[in-house]
Backbone bond lengths (Angstrom), bond angles and torsions (degrees), N, CA, C in turn:
res aa  C-N    CA-C-N  psi(-1)  N-CA   C-N-CA  omega(-1)  CA-C   N-CA-C  phi
1 M - - - 1.446 - - 1.599 104.14 -
2 L 1.288 112.38 129.34 1.433 120.56 178.86 1.572 105.36 -113.93
3 T 1.415 110.33 134.67 1.464 115.52 179.96 1.526 108.92 -140.74
4 T 1.328 114.10 151.26 1.426 116.64 170.08 1.510 113.27 -95.27
5 I 1.268 118.14 129.83 1.452 125.71 -177.70 1.529 110.69 -80.32
6 H 1.290 117.63 124.74 1.497 117.73 177.79 1.535 108.87 -104.86
7 T 1.336 113.44 92.14 1.494 118.60 177.40 1.517 105.50 -151.02
8 S 1.285 116.52 168.63 1.472 119.55 -178.27 1.549 107.20 -78.55
9 F 1.279 119.38 148.73 1.466 124.55 -174.37 1.502 109.78 -74.53
10 T 1.246 112.44 126.23 1.499 119.81 174.87 1.551 108.58 -115.29
11 D 1.302 114.03 124.08 1.419 121.66 -175.11 1.568 106.66 -79.77
12 T 1.320 116.49 101.64 1.466 125.79 172.88 1.430 111.77 -111.92
13 R 1.306 119.23 165.68 1.411 127.50 -178.65 1.523 112.30 -129.67
14 A 1.273 118.49 152.34 1.554 117.98 177.59 1.492 112.28 -52.57
15 N 1.328 115.23 -35.92 1.481 117.65 -175.71 1.537 113.30 -74.73
16 D 1.315 117.28 -3.99 1.477 121.51 177.94 1.556 111.85 -88.73
17 L 1.313 115.81 -8.33 1.584 119.25 -175.01 1.474 103.50 -72.26
18 A 1.316 114.60 140.05 1.435 124.70 172.38 1.562 106.53 -125.86
19 W 1.311 116.99 165.23 1.399 122.71 -173.12 1.568 104.56 -127.89
20 A 1.409 113.51 142.85 1.486 117.28 176.98 1.538 108.86 -155.64
21 L 1.329 113.14 146.78 1.455 118.66 172.50 1.503 107.02 -112.62
22 G 1.403 116.56 148.09 1.485 121.67 174.48 1.445 117.99 84.66
23 R 1.290 117.49 5.91 1.533 119.57 179.29 1.526 109.14 -70.49
24 E 1.322 114.83 147.29 1.443 122.01 170.39 1.561 109.26 -60.09
25 P 1.400 117.45 158.54 1.401 118.38 173.42 1.559 112.62 -57.74
26 L 1.407 117.47 131.62 1.463 122.29 178.85 1.489 107.63 -99.31
27 P 1.310 117.77 161.47 1.452 118.35 176.95 1.494 113.46 -55.55
28 S 1.246 116.42 133.89 1.464 125.07 -173.40 1.511 110.74 -111.09
29 L 1.343 116.00 140.10 1.486 122.90 -178.07 1.599 104.66 -96.57
30 A 1.296 117.84 -24.44 1.472 123.18 -179.82 1.487 106.92 -155.13
31 T 1.367 119.87 141.57 1.379 123.15 -179.62 1.585 111.16 -140.87
32 L 1.339 113.42 141.54 1.548 119.62 172.31 1.455 107.76 -126.54
33 E 1.340 116.45 121.11 1.462 126.22 179.25 1.591 105.06 -93.13
34 L 1.315 109.85 133.20 1.477 111.75 179.89 1.602 109.08 -138.62
35 E 1.314 114.97 144.17 1.467 123.51 178.20 1.528 105.49 -112.37
36 L 1.340 118.23 106.45 1.430 121.85 178.02 1.535 115.04 -113.99
37 T 1.285 114.07 84.63 1.495 121.28 179.83 1.525 109.09 56.43
38 E 1.272 119.21 72.19 1.492 127.81 -179.93 1.527 115.95 55.66
39 T 1.364 114.53 24.11 1.421 122.04 171.38 1.517 106.64 -126.84
40 H 1.365 110.61 123.28 1.546 121.04 174.49 1.451 108.17 -88.99
41 V 1.434 111.20 127.31 1.441 116.60 175.67 1.503 108.43 -124.71
42 Q 1.257 118.87 134.75 1.456 121.46 175.86 1.555 108.59 -119.09
43 L 1.317 117.28 115.03 1.458 126.66 177.95 1.589 105.20 -88.46
44 R 1.288 115.85 125.01 1.477 116.03 -179.83 1.563 111.84 -129.38
45 V 1.271 117.49 128.84 1.483 122.98 168.83 1.504 107.58 -88.17
46 L 1.338 118.50 122.06 1.418 124.65 178.83 1.623 108.06 -96.17
47 G 1.281 114.08 172.62 1.486 120.17 172.65 1.434 113.30 -62.08
48 A 1.364 118.98 -24.09 1.346 124.23 175.93 1.564 114.04 -136.93
49 S 1.195 116.16 49.81 1.510 128.75 164.17 1.582 112.09 123.58
50 H 1.384 123.05 -120.97 1.457 117.16 -167.85 1.594 105.02 -140.59
51 Q 1.377 105.06 167.30 1.485 122.95 172.10 1.514 109.10 -145.95
52 V 1.276 115.17 136.28 1.562 118.41 176.67 1.570 102.63 -126.27
53 L 1.401 109.41 125.47 1.454 118.52 175.98 1.528 106.51 -110.70
54 L 1.377 118.21 134.04 1.440 123.13 179.36 1.527 108.18 -130.08
55 D 1.347 112.81 139.57 1.408 121.52 -179.62 1.527 105.84 -134.19
56 S 1.392 120.12 113.37 1.498 119.28 -179.86 1.554 107.27 -135.28
57 P 1.334 114.50 170.21 1.476 113.78 176.04 1.560 119.07 -60.53
58 A 1.351 112.22 -20.34 1.451 119.43 176.74 1.538 116.05 -88.73
59 G 1.298 118.68 -10.94 1.460 126.28 176.26 1.457 114.72 147.85
60 T 1.393 112.59 -171.04 1.513 121.01 178.90 1.452 112.90 -120.27
61 C 1.296 113.96 162.79 1.433 122.56 177.88 1.505 110.35 -151.11
62 S 1.338 115.42 140.87 1.524 121.12 174.10 1.590 103.84 -130.62
63 E 1.327 112.45 116.59 1.465 117.42 174.46 1.559 107.51 -114.18
64 T 1.359 113.36 132.04 1.476 117.69 176.34 1.516 107.12 -128.38
65 V 1.332 113.59 135.88 1.456 124.37 171.94 1.436 106.32 -132.42
66 A 1.322 118.18 107.20 1.387 124.51 -172.22 1.551 115.60 -164.06
67 C 1.289 118.99 167.75 1.419 122.31 172.90 1.559 105.91 -80.48
68 M 1.335 113.38 100.71 1.484 117.28 -177.00 1.465 112.50 -112.78
69 P 1.388 118.77 109.40 1.437 119.36 -177.00 1.520 112.43 -56.86
70 G 1.298 114.28 130.50 1.531 120.92 176.81 1.542 111.49 88.39
71 S 1.330 115.48 -1.45 1.485 118.46 177.58 1.547 112.37 -69.68
72 N 1.267 116.50 134.61 1.486 114.80 178.23 1.570 107.88 -114.64
73 T 1.138 119.48 17.51 1.520 122.73 174.95 1.429 111.92 -113.09
74 P 1.433 112.35 98.17 1.455 116.43 -175.86 1.532 108.95 -71.52
75 L 1.293 116.99 168.44 1.530 124.50 177.58 1.525 106.15 -60.14
76 P 1.331 114.78 116.10 1.490 118.69 176.20 1.546 113.28 -83.58
77 L 1.305 116.74 155.23 1.462 120.60 175.24 1.496 109.46 -66.12
78 G 1.287 115.53 -36.74 1.515 121.53 -175.01 1.488 112.24 -164.66
79 V 1.345 113.51 145.09 1.499 123.92 177.23 1.444 109.14 -139.27
80 S 1.366 117.01 142.13 1.422 120.55 172.57 1.576 104.94 -137.42
81 K 1.336 119.04 119.82 1.456 123.39 -177.32 1.519 112.72 -141.90
82 R 1.271 115.11 150.57 1.376 122.84 168.70 1.617 106.63 -90.77
83 L 1.347 113.78 129.85 1.528 119.82 176.63 1.466 105.06 -119.71
84 G 1.357 117.22 84.32 1.506 118.71 -178.99 1.488 104.52 70.86
85 N 1.440 114.57 -120.25 1.424 121.81 -176.84 1.575 109.91 -93.00
86 L 1.294 119.48 2.66 1.543 121.67 179.14 1.435 112.33 -100.75
87 E 1.243 116.81 144.39 1.472 125.97 168.12 1.455 111.64 -100.57
88 Y 1.297 118.30 119.32 1.488 124.47 -175.16 1.550 108.89 -113.39
89 E 1.365 111.74 134.36 1.428 119.66 173.21 1.481 111.48 -133.91
90 F 1.298 119.30 130.76 1.531 122.74 -178.51 1.592 105.31 -132.22
91 A 1.331 110.45 147.27 1.508 118.23 171.73 1.436 108.75 -145.03
92 A 1.365 118.38 146.94 1.494 119.92 179.06 1.494 105.53 -138.01
93 R 1.288 114.84 154.64 1.442 127.26 170.81 1.477 113.54 -143.73
94 V 1.374 110.63 152.25 1.606 110.35 175.99 1.544 101.24 -123.95
95 E 1.398 108.99 131.59 1.445 118.63 177.74 1.539 108.57 -105.69
96 S 1.266 118.28 128.29 1.521 124.62 170.09 1.568 106.17 -99.80
97 L 1.321 114.79 125.92 1.450 118.14 -173.22 1.541 107.66 -125.45
98 S 1.406 115.47 163.76 1.408 121.78 169.60 1.465 106.82 -71.58
99 A 1.450 115.04 167.46 1.425 119.56 -177.87 1.565 113.64 -57.43
100 G 1.353 113.26 -49.77 1.452 119.19 178.06 1.555 113.72 -64.06
101 S 1.249 113.86 -41.53 1.527 116.97 -177.18 1.514 107.88 -67.00
102 F 1.412 115.24 -36.00 1.575 114.28 -173.15 1.587 103.58 -68.79
103 V 1.257 121.38 -44.58 1.465 122.46 -173.75 1.533 109.01 -62.43
104 G 1.282 115.94 -44.36 1.445 119.09 -176.42 1.520 110.20 -69.07
105 R 1.291 123.27 -37.93 1.454 130.72 178.13 1.488 109.92 -66.85
106 A 1.388 116.40 -44.61 1.500 123.14 179.75 1.545 108.92 -61.46
107 Q 1.292 115.59 -48.63 1.435 120.14 -179.47 1.500 112.77 -63.97
108 E 1.284 121.31 -39.44 1.485 125.01 176.72 1.513 109.05 -64.86
109 L 1.383 116.88 -44.86 1.500 113.01 177.73 1.529 114.20 -63.45
110 L 1.321 116.09 -43.34 1.502 120.80 -179.67 1.557 107.94 -59.95
111 A 1.300 121.86 -42.95 1.458 124.44 174.91 1.554 112.06 -58.32
112 L 1.281 116.42 -42.82 1.525 122.37 -176.54 1.512 106.30 -63.45
113 V 1.331 117.41 -54.58 1.424 125.20 -175.13 1.597 110.93 -63.29
114 A 1.334 112.26 -48.93 1.515 117.27 -178.07 1.534 110.85 -54.46
115 E 1.277 118.69 -37.76 1.470 122.16 -167.85 1.622 110.20 -92.88
116 H 1.292 116.28 -5.97 1.491 122.57 -179.84 1.441 109.50 -91.05
117 P 1.433 117.39 134.96 1.399 120.35 -178.28 1.591 115.37 -70.61
118 H 1.397 116.09 -15.05 1.429 122.19 177.36 1.506 111.11 -111.15
119 G 1.382 116.06 30.66 1.527 121.49 -172.45 1.467 107.65 -120.15
120 L 1.346 117.92 145.53 1.401 129.26 176.01 1.466 112.57 -137.00
121 A 1.338 122.13 125.66 1.472 123.52 177.94 1.494 107.93 -133.96
122 G 1.237 117.89 130.11 1.421 125.37 173.77 1.588 109.61 -111.52
123 I 1.391 114.44 123.56 1.338 119.41 177.03 1.545 111.58 -96.60
124 F 1.283 117.45 128.71 1.487 120.55 -175.65 1.548 110.06 -88.27
125 P 1.327 117.37 153.61 1.450 125.40 178.97 1.495 110.30 -61.20
126 G 1.352 111.44 146.49 1.509 119.75 170.12 1.530 110.64 101.71
127 D 1.284 124.07 -27.27 1.457 123.16 -176.39 1.579 105.80 -156.24
128 P 1.381 118.84 127.41 1.447 115.89 -179.91 1.535 114.35 -72.99
129 N 1.346 115.90 -0.63 1.468 117.53 179.35 1.545 108.30 -109.15
130 A 1.277 117.58 16.67 1.540 120.28 175.83 1.467 104.96 -102.64
131 F 1.278 118.55 110.08 1.515 118.23 -170.72 1.628 107.93 -157.97
132 T 1.266 111.85 160.51 1.428 123.17 165.96 1.560 106.74 -122.30
133 A 1.285 116.49 130.99 1.437 126.33 -176.97 1.543 113.62 -129.14
134 L 1.308 117.01 135.33 1.397 124.47 179.48 1.414 114.48 -128.68
135 L 1.388 122.42 144.90 1.393 122.49 177.37 1.535 106.99 -149.67
136 A 1.398 116.05 130.14 1.384 120.88 -173.78 1.533 109.09 -124.92
137 Q 1.369 116.82 154.29 1.517 120.90 173.32 1.535 106.32 -157.21
138 R 1.286 109.00 160.16 1.509 115.88 171.19 1.530 113.26 -112.07
139 R 1.250 112.84 135.18 1.563 117.19 177.49 1.558 104.19 -131.38
140 G 1.308 111.05 107.55 1.535 116.93 175.53 1.585 107.05 60.15
141 G 1.220 118.47 -125.96 1.490 125.60 -176.84 1.508 113.88 -88.94
142 Q 1.361 116.27 11.01 1.472 117.38 177.02 1.476 111.69 -125.16
143 V 1.426 114.12 150.73 1.425 122.84 166.86 1.467 107.98 -111.53
144 H 1.410 110.79 130.58 1.442 117.36 -178.62 1.526 110.64 -113.74
145 W 1.286 122.13 140.86 1.470 119.00 166.25 1.548 111.24 -139.46
146 R 1.335 109.81 150.78 1.487 116.81 176.42 1.534 105.46 -121.79
147 T 1.282 113.99 152.10 1.401 123.39 174.18 1.499 113.43 -137.83
148 W 1.328 117.15 149.49 1.442 124.98 177.53 1.551 109.13 -132.82
149 H 1.264 116.34 135.55 1.447 125.96 179.79 1.517 108.46 -124.21
150 A 1.298 118.24 115.32 1.478 120.15 -174.09 1.534 112.68 -109.02
151 Y 1.314 114.75 126.06 1.404 125.23 -179.75 1.546 110.37 -112.90
152 P 1.306 122.70 82.03 1.502 120.79 -175.31 1.481 113.77 -65.29
153 Q 1.221 123.97 -26.62 1.476 127.66 179.75 1.694 107.79 -68.40
154 E 1.264 112.68 -16.51 1.497 117.57 -179.43 1.549 108.50 -116.78
155 R 1.349 115.95 -10.77 1.507 123.72 -167.10 1.523 113.99 45.11
156 R 1.369 109.42 54.18 1.505 122.51 -176.07 1.555 105.45 -126.50
157 L 1.242 114.34 141.75 1.513 126.01 169.58 1.493 108.84 -124.52
158 V 1.337 112.50 128.26 1.463 117.49 174.17 1.570 104.86 -105.73
159 A 1.285 114.76 125.76 1.441 124.89 179.71 1.443 112.93 -115.99
160 T 1.329 118.54 129.95 1.529 124.49 -179.28 1.526 106.12 -121.34
161 R 1.427 111.30 151.35 1.478 117.24 176.44 1.510 103.21 -138.08
162 T 1.342 114.71 129.63 1.381 119.27 178.74 1.545 111.64 -125.77
163 R 1.309 116.46 142.31 1.556 116.23 175.89 1.580 101.29 -134.43
164 L 1.277 115.13 138.49 1.491 122.43 -177.11 1.559 104.71 -139.40
165 S 1.358 112.12 116.27 1.428 121.06 173.52 1.493 112.26 -72.13
166 V 1.262 121.08 113.60 1.492 126.59 -174.89 1.510 113.51 -111.25
167 G 1.364 117.71 -10.90 1.339 124.28 176.07 1.601 111.30 97.56
168 E 1.319 115.60 152.89 1.386 121.18 176.98 1.543 110.84 -83.45
169 I 1.268 121.02 144.06 1.359 124.88 179.53 1.555 109.79 -95.86
170 R 1.374 118.76 110.62 1.514 123.46 -179.82 1.487 106.53 -128.08
171 D 1.274 117.44 130.12 1.518 120.77 178.07 1.510 112.23 53.97
172 G 1.262 115.60 33.70 1.513 118.45 -179.95 1.463 115.14 74.12
173 T 1.257 121.44 9.10 1.559 124.07 175.25 1.553 110.02 -117.31
174 A 1.227 117.24 150.97 1.500 120.02 171.16 1.453 114.81 -84.98
175 Q 1.320 117.51 130.27 1.422 125.73 -177.49 1.494 106.20 -118.21
176 L 1.376 120.37 114.86 1.425 123.94 -175.81 1.494 107.72 -79.17
177 D 1.329 118.96 140.96 1.472 127.41 176.54 1.501 103.65 -88.84
178 R 1.343 117.72 116.30 1.595 116.32 -177.14 1.526 108.39 -104.71
179 R 1.383 120.28 34.06 1.410 119.75 174.26 1.520 112.83 -62.62
């Protein structure tokens, strides 16, 4: 789903992004609700990036990557944590691109997410290449999501990848994979 965000432009930078787990739901500018085999996932575009909320028989998770005033947790390159019964893995990278490469990559990502039934992209005012995009899917006992945050003024893309083990559903009960 592709949507245009109606908000005033806020000049943010890739380096302003912070990461947090366990935050309460923040005000959302666009939301996509998904049911992925007994796991409810909410993809949320925020005024300054994204939040993913997940509720499964094995537990819950709230991931926020955004420009959060007062946050002292910068965007990490990688995190691996146990959240109760859930195994959480997060990775992030920042790509600096030439002007032509940035526009091509931004449009490629928007097309990918816009056409995917589990994708949400919000385009911010002022530049068609200023966006936050999220894409989720379930594979067996894991839910995966990827996000992209585009900063055309810097020609930078911030890409994140998350994997959360939520368990296999067998006979109506969740079975965690302990590999």
